[in-house]
N, C-alpha and C positions, 0 to 999 in steps of 0.2 A: 490348696491354694485359696488366697483371699486377695480381692482386688480392692485396693484403697485408693482414694484420691488425695492429692497432697495440695494443701492450700497455703497461700501467702508466699513464703520464700525469701530470698536475699533482697529482692527489689520492691517488695510490697510492705508498706508501713501502716497498717490499719488503725493502731491507735494514734500515732501523731498525725495520721491524714484525717482523723475525725470520724472515722467507721464506727458505728454503734456495735458493740459487742454482741449484744442480745440479737439483733438483726443478722449479723454475720453467722452467729452459731446455729439460728434458725435456718437460715438460707444454705448453708453447708449441709446440714441434716436433711433438708428438702431435696438438695442435689443428690445426695447419696441414695435416698429412697426411690426418688424418681427414676435414676439410672441404674437401679438394681445392684448397687455396689455393697460391699461388705462393711465399708466404714470410711473414715478420713484421717488424715495425719495433718496436724497443725504445725507446719514449718514456720513459727511465728519468729521473726528476727527483727523485731522493731527496738533496736538496741537503745536509741535515744529515750524512749518511753520507760524502758526498764532502768536505765541510769538516772532518771529522774523521778522516779517512785510512782510512777503511773502506769506501768505495764502489768503489775501484779492483778490488779483489779479488773482491767480489761480481760485478761486471760481467765481469770475466775468466772466472770460474768459469762464470756464467751462459751467456756466448758459446760457450764450449768445450762445454757441455752441449748447447746448441741445435745447434751445428754437427754433434756427434757423432751426434745423432738425426735430423737432417734435412740431411745434406750436399748434397743436390741442390736445395734450397730456399733462396730469398733470406733474407739477415738484414741489416737495416739498422739503424742507431742514429740517434737524434735528440737529440744532446746540445746543451745550451744552449752558447752561445759561450764563456761564462765557464768552463765545464768544462775548457777548453784552456789557461787562465791560471794560471801557477804562484801567483798571488796568491790564487786562490780555492781550489784544491784542495792540500791539504797533502801528499798521497803521489803527485803527479803527474798526476791526474785523467786526462782522455781521451788525454793525451800517453802516459801509462803503459799506459792501456788499449790504445792503438794499437800501442806497443811490443810488447806481449805477444800480442794477438790480432788485430791490424789485418786480418792476412791472412785471417782467418775472417769478416770484416765486408765485405759486398758493397758498401755504400757509406754515407756520413754524409749526413744533412740536418740541417746546423747551424741551431739555433733562434736567431734574431734578433728574437724577439718575446716577449711575455709574461714580461718580466724585473722584475716588482715595481717597487721604487723606482729601481732602476738600470736604464735602458733605452736603447735605441738610438732616440733621438727627433729626430735631423737627419740630413742627408746626411753632415755631417762625422763625427758619432759612428758612424754606421754604416759608411761606405765608408773614411774616411781615418784617423782617430785617435780612438779612443775613450778617454776621459779619465775616465770614471766609476768610481770604486772599484775593486771587485774585478774589473771588467769592462776595465780599463785594458789597452790592448795587444791586444784581441780584435777589432778591427775587421776588415771584409772585406779590405782592403789590408794 
């Protein structure tokens, strides 16, 4: 068993809120170490930042800072499936994040729920072919 803390979530917008990614990464790493946890999960859902091309660099800098300060601890990310779609993210989204710092992320938990008006609401939409707006092409298959 591993114990991880989750950071950010649906109501926290660190990028658009002006939070410094390096400070956030260091703070999260210090929290993990101080509390003897196995690691952290970045549930970053700053949709506006990703849609305007500013989220990728924030996530890259955050990931680098966390890893530099907690190299032996787990770091996972929970991106929404749409974050991997070029239809959604103007600067590459999580494809760019993965290209830049994927080797610093232990694993992804791709979020296929909580998707507001565009959702994976059938077997076909979730597993075979997503056809809804920005989420087109993000099904599991």
